C-alpha positions as CSV (number, residue, x, y, z in Angstrom):
1,X,-0.2,3.9,28.8
2,X,-1.0,5.6,25.5
3,X,1.4,7.9,23.8
4,X,0.3,11.4,22.8
5,X,1.1,12.3,19.2
6,X,2.7,15.4,20.7
7,X,5.4,13.2,22.2
8,X,6.6,12.6,18.6
9,X,7.0,8.8,18.5
10,X,9.4,7.6,15.8
11,X,7.5,6.1,12.9
12,X,9.7,4.6,10.2
13,X,8.2,4.2,6.7
14,X,9.8,1.2,4.9
15,X,8.7,2.8,1.7
16,X,9.7,5.6,-0.6
17,X,6.2,6.0,-2.0
18,X,5.1,9.6,-1.8
19,X,1.5,8.5,-1.6
20,X,2.0,6.5,1.6
21,X,4.2,9.2,3.1
22,X,1.4,11.7,2.5
23,X,-1.1,9.5,4.1
24,X,1.0,8.9,7.2
25,X,1.7,12.7,7.4
26,X,-2.1,13.2,7.5
27,X,-2.2,11.4,10.8
28,X,-0.1,14.1,12.4
29,X,2.7,11.8,13.4
30,X,6.4,12.6,12.6
31,X,8.1,10.0,10.5
32,X,11.3,9.1,8.8
33,X,11.8,7.3,5.6
34,X,13.9,4.2,5.4
35,X,13.2,2.4,2.1
36,X,13.3,-1.4,2.2
37,X,15.5,-3.5,-0.1
38,X,13.7,-6.7,0.6
39,X,13.1,-9.3,-2.1
40,X,9.6,-8.8,-3.4
41,X,9.3,-12.1,-5.2
42,X,6.5,-14.4,-3.8
43,X,4.8,-17.6,-4.6
44,X,2.0,-16.5,-7.1
45,X,-0.1,-19.5,-5.8
46,X,-0.6,-17.8,-2.4
47,X,-3.9,-16.2,-1.6
48,X,-3.9,-12.5,-2.2
49,X,-4.2,-11.7,1.5
50,X,-1.1,-13.9,2.2
51,X,0.8,-12.2,-0.6
52,X,0.3,-8.7,0.7
53,X,0.9,-9.6,4.3
54,X,4.0,-11.6,3.5
55,X,5.5,-8.8,1.4
56,X,4.6,-6.1,3.9
57,X,6.2,-8.0,6.8
58,X,9.3,-8.8,4.7
59,X,9.7,-5.1,3.9
60,X,9.2,-4.0,7.5
61,X,11.5,-6.8,8.9
62,X,14.3,-5.8,6.6
63,X,14.3,-2.3,7.8
64,X,13.8,-3.2,11.5
65,X,16.8,-5.5,11.3
66,X,19.0,-2.7,9.9
67,X,17.8,-0.2,12.5
68,X,18.2,-2.6,15.4
69,X,21.7,-3.5,14.4
70,X,22.5,0.2,14.2
71,X,21.0,0.9,17.6
72,X,18.2,2.9,16.1
73,X,14.7,2.2,17.2
74,X,11.2,3.1,16.0
75,X,8.0,1.5,14.8
76,X,8.7,0.3,11.3
77,X,5.7,0.3,8.9
78,X,5.9,-1.9,5.7
79,X,3.1,-2.2,3.2
80,X,2.2,-3.8,-0.1
81,X,-0.7,-3.3,-2.5
82,X,-2.0,-5.6,-5.3
83,X,-4.9,-5.6,-7.7
84,X,-6.8,-8.9,-8.2
85,X,-9.0,-9.6,-11.2
86,X,-10.6,-13.0,-11.6
87,X,-8.2,-14.4,-9.1
88,X,-5.1,-13.1,-11.0
89,X,-2.8,-10.7,-9.4
90,X,-2.0,-7.5,-11.4
91,X,1.1,-5.8,-10.2
92,X,2.8,-2.7,-11.7
93,X,3.0,-2.6,-15.5
94,X,6.4,-3.3,-17.0
95,X,5.8,-0.9,-19.8
96,X,3.1,1.1,-21.6
97,X,1.9,-1.9,-23.5
98,X,1.4,-3.8,-20.3
99,X,-0.5,-0.8,-18.8
100,X,-2.8,-0.8,-21.8
101,X,-3.5,-4.5,-21.4
102,X,-4.3,-4.2,-17.7
103,X,-6.6,-1.2,-18.1
104,X,-8.4,-2.9,-21.1
105,X,-9.1,-5.9,-18.8
106,X,-10.2,-3.7,-15.8
107,X,-12.4,-1.3,-17.7
108,X,-16.2,-1.9,-17.3
109,X,-15.6,-4.4,-14.5
110,X,-15.1,-4.8,-10.8
111,X,-11.9,-6.0,-9.1
112,X,-10.4,-6.1,-5.6
113,X,-7.5,-4.2,-4.1
114,X,-5.6,-5.7,-1.3
115,X,-3.1,-3.8,0.9
116,X,-1.1,-5.5,3.6
117,X,0.3,-3.6,6.5
118,X,3.1,-4.8,8.9
119,X,4.5,-3.0,11.9
120,X,7.6,-4.0,13.9
121,X,9.0,-2.2,16.9
122,X,12.7,-2.3,16.2
123,X,13.5,-2.3,19.9
124,X,11.5,-5.3,21.1
125,X,10.3,-7.0,17.8
126,X,6.6,-6.5,18.8
127,X,4.9,-7.3,15.4
128,X,1.5,-6.7,14.0
129,X,0.3,-7.8,10.5
130,X,-3.0,-7.2,8.9
131,X,-4.6,-6.4,5.5
132,X,-7.5,-4.5,4.0
133,X,-9.7,-5.3,0.9
134,X,-11.6,-2.9,-1.2
135,X,-13.8,-3.7,-4.2
136,X,-13.5,-1.2,-7.1
137,X,-16.0,-0.8,-9.8
138,X,-14.8,0.8,-13.1
139,X,-16.8,2.3,-16.0
140,X,-16.1,1.4,-19.6
141,X,-13.3,3.3,-21.3
142,X,-12.6,3.5,-25.0
143,X,-9.3,2.3,-26.4
144,X,-8.5,6.0,-27.2
145,X,-9.1,7.0,-23.6
146,X,-7.0,4.2,-22.2
147,X,-4.1,5.2,-24.5
148,X,-4.4,8.8,-23.5
149,X,-4.4,7.9,-19.9
150,X,-1.3,5.7,-20.2
151,X,0.5,8.5,-22.1
152,X,0.2,10.7,-18.9
153,X,2.6,8.3,-17.2
154,X,0.4,8.0,-14.1
155,X,-0.2,4.3,-14.5
156,X,3.4,3.2,-14.7
157,X,4.3,2.9,-11.0
158,X,0.9,1.7,-9.7
159,X,-0.5,-1.8,-9.1
160,X,-3.3,-2.4,-11.7
161,X,-2.0,0.5,-13.8
162,X,-4.2,3.3,-12.3
163,X,-4.1,5.8,-9.5
164,X,-7.5,6.4,-7.8
165,X,-6.1,9.6,-6.3
166,X,-5.3,11.0,-9.7
167,X,-6.6,11.0,-13.3
168,X,-7.5,7.3,-12.7
169,X,-10.3,8.4,-10.5
170,X,-12.3,9.2,-13.6
171,X,-12.3,5.4,-14.3
172,X,-13.9,4.6,-11.0
173,X,-17.7,4.6,-10.5
174,X,-17.9,3.1,-7.0
175,X,-15.9,1.5,-4.3
176,X,-16.9,-0.8,-1.5
177,X,-14.5,-0.5,1.4
178,X,-11.7,1.9,2.4
179,X,-10.6,4.4,-0.2
180,X,-7.2,4.8,1.4
181,X,-6.6,1.1,1.0
182,X,-6.7,1.6,-2.8
183,X,-4.3,4.5,-2.5
184,X,-1.9,2.2,-0.7
185,X,-2.3,2.6,3.1
186,X,-5.6,1.9,4.9
187,X,-5.5,4.7,7.5
188,X,-8.3,3.2,9.8
189,X,-6.4,-0.1,9.9
190,X,-3.1,1.7,10.5
191,X,-4.6,3.6,13.4
192,X,-6.0,0.4,15.0
193,X,-2.6,-1.3,14.7
194,X,-0.7,1.7,16.1
195,X,-2.9,1.5,19.2
196,X,-1.3,-1.8,20.1
197,X,2.0,0.2,20.5
198,X,0.3,2.7,22.7
199,X,-0.1,5.3,20.0
200,X,-3.7,6.6,20.0
201,X,-5.0,8.7,17.1
202,X,-6.4,11.2,17.6
């Protein structure tokens, strides 16, 4: 039996990302935030899809374990996003210099964004794991434009050092795939996964 969104199922976001929270909120589902403290180190030799699925599942499992031990249930959602250029994973920049280096490499070229999504029912451990991939095409930027963008601070907490939902959108000429996957949570995929828990959207 499907669950109406008006029955207010408990969705638990294993992330403090305001972008992901905003996306979940757009689905009309109530949620609570329970950030994960899972270790995010991973074998860099893994394929990109394995990296994001592994990290998303690790984040979700860490929160599900805590909630289950406390007698708190809910469907825990974990996610992870990476940018891949020429087979190399670009995470979040460590500093402004790192952001400039990343953007210099990305400008004028195409790259792929992978986002892994994991869901775990803290009550019965029902688990779903999947990922989305989007190709992003960027226009050329001058060194001056890159430095001005980095100075805004927007790139500092984002994989690949840009935010497609912000000023970074002016870098992007075209995408192939889900826009929300690049933001950090592919909503179409999330809705499909939630259906396996009886939550149908809309």
